[in-house]
N, C-alpha and C positions, 0 to 999 in steps of 0.2 A: 504494500500500499504506500502509495506518495504522501510523504510529508504535507500536511496543509500548513497555510498560513498561521492557524492558530493552534497548531500544536508542534511539539519538538520530540522527536522519536516515536515509536510505537507505543500504543496504549499500552499499561501494566508494566512498562519498563521502569527502572529508576529514574532515568533522565525525563522521561514524560510527567511521572509522579511530582519531580522536583520542580520543572516549570510550571506544572499547576499549583503547587504551595507558592510560587513566586507570584503567579498570577493571581491567585486568592487574595494575597495582602495588596497587589496592587489595585484591583477592582473595589476592595474594602475602603481604600482611601478615596478612590474616583466616586464612587456612591456617596462617602461623606462631603467630597467636594461639591456634587451636584445639589445635595439637599441642602446646603449651607447658601451657595451662590446661585445655582441654576434655577432653584424652584421656589417660587414665590406663592404665599397662602398656601391653602389646602387642598386635597381632591385632585391634584395634578395627573395629568395622563402624561406618560413618558415612553419614548420609543428608542429603542437602540437598533440602529439601521446599520447593519452589518457585525453582527452580533457575535458570530463564532458561537462557542457553547454558551454565551451569556451568563457569565458569574456575575458580573455587577447588575444585571438586570434581575436577578433572583434576590440580591440584596436590597435592591429599590422598592421591590414589590412587597417587603415586609414591613415598610417604612409607612408610619401614620399619614405623613402629608401626601401619600402617594396613593390615588385610586386605582391606577392601571400600569402598570409596566409590562411594554411588548417589547419583545427581540423578534427582530427580523433578520433573516440570512437567505441566500441561495443555496448554500451548502446543506444539503439534508443529512449529510454525517454529523455536522456540527449540531444541529437543532435535535438530532437522535440523543447525542450526548447531554445535551441542555435537558431534554426530557426525561432522561434516565435520573440524573441528579435532582431535578426538580419538575415533579409531575404536574405541579398546580400551576407553573410559569405560562404566559399566554405567548405562543409562538406562530411565526408567520412565514412561509416560504415565500421569499422576495427578492427580486432583482433593486440592487440599490439605486439602479438608474430609472425606475420605474416602480414607486412605492405604491401600493395598492391602497391607499388612503386618500381620503378628501382633503381637499385644501384646507389649511387651519385647524387639523384634526387633535394636534397635540401640544401640550406646553413646553415640552423639551425633546429635542430630539438631538443623539448624540453617538459617536462612536470613537473609538481608540485603536491604533493599530489596524486601520481600514483602509482609507482612502489612500495611503501609499501603494496599495497593490492594484489600483485600478488605472486603465488607460487615460481614463480623461476625469480627475477627480472633481474637477469644477462642476462639472454636468451632476454629479452626484452631491454634490453640496447644494446646488441650486434646488434639486430635488428633496432634500432634507428640509431647506428653507420654506419650499412650499407647504409641505404639510405641518408646519408650526404657525401656531396662532399669533397674530399682530400683538407684540409687547412679548412674546416669548422668546426661548433662548434655543441657540445651536451651539454643541461644542464638538470640536474636530482635534484628536489627539494624532501627532504623528512621529515617526523617527526624527529626532534633532539633528540637524547638519552639523553643528558645532557640538554634539555630545559623545558619547563613546561608539555610536553606530555610523558615525561620520565618515568612517573608511569605507562605506557601501558604494561609495562613489568609484571607488578604485575596483571594485569587484562586481559590479552590478551586473553583468550578462554570467555569473557564475551561479552555483545553486544556492549558496549562501547569501548571495546578494540579493537574487530573486526572492528568496524567504524573507530576507528583512523589507524589501522594497524600496521604492526611493526616500531619500532622506529631505528634510525641508528646514529652511530657515524659519525665525519667527516672523521676520518680514516678508517673506513668500507666503507664509500661512496667512497673515493678517491680509495680505492684498489679495488673497484669493478670497477670503471672508468678504472683504468690501466690495470684490467682484460680484458677488452674489448678493448685492445690496443689503448687507448685514453690518451692523455696527460693532466692531469688536470692543468688549466691555472689560475683558480681564484675561490675564494669561498665567499659565504656569509651566514649570518645568518640572517633570516627575520621574519617578522610578529612577534615582541616580542620574537625571539628565539623559537618560536614553530618549525621551520623549518631550516634545513639545506640545501644548494645548493651549487653543484659544475658545474663550466662552464668548460669544458674540449674540446680539438680541437683533431681532425684527422688530423694525420699527413700527409704529401705529400709523 
């Protein structure tokens, strides 16, 4: 089985379990960040667009401020892993470039370590913005060009380089948000600066 972007090694191996342990810690911190900065009020609807096995979506689903946490991905294997881990989680098979949701359906749409794997991340970001209500938020986290994964540009066409995906500077990520008619509101460097993330608002 080929390694997917959301996994490292084969399931049930030590490296796979270690990667999941690291990812659990990362997603716990991201969920806390979204609850603190990305969600205002209560009864929020949250969409992880490009979720992989959706660890953070499960955490968010249990928070009292969130009425519904939905995880969407085109990879059936990733969603099956999510279902095995969390049978109650709301899952949708979806292409990030054509999300099956009406305009302004959610309060927060987000992903981490997703857009760097797409041939046209700007198109996917515009689709994420479409489904967010006016005044809502969009968060994107990607590998940081000037962090520990910055070497990716030297190995872009190798298997490890493809697994990492493209790297972004903060300026490039902010400009992509602005190009989607979003207003960058906050930025974070996370997971030991492996990633940079921007939280942006959809203007009313």
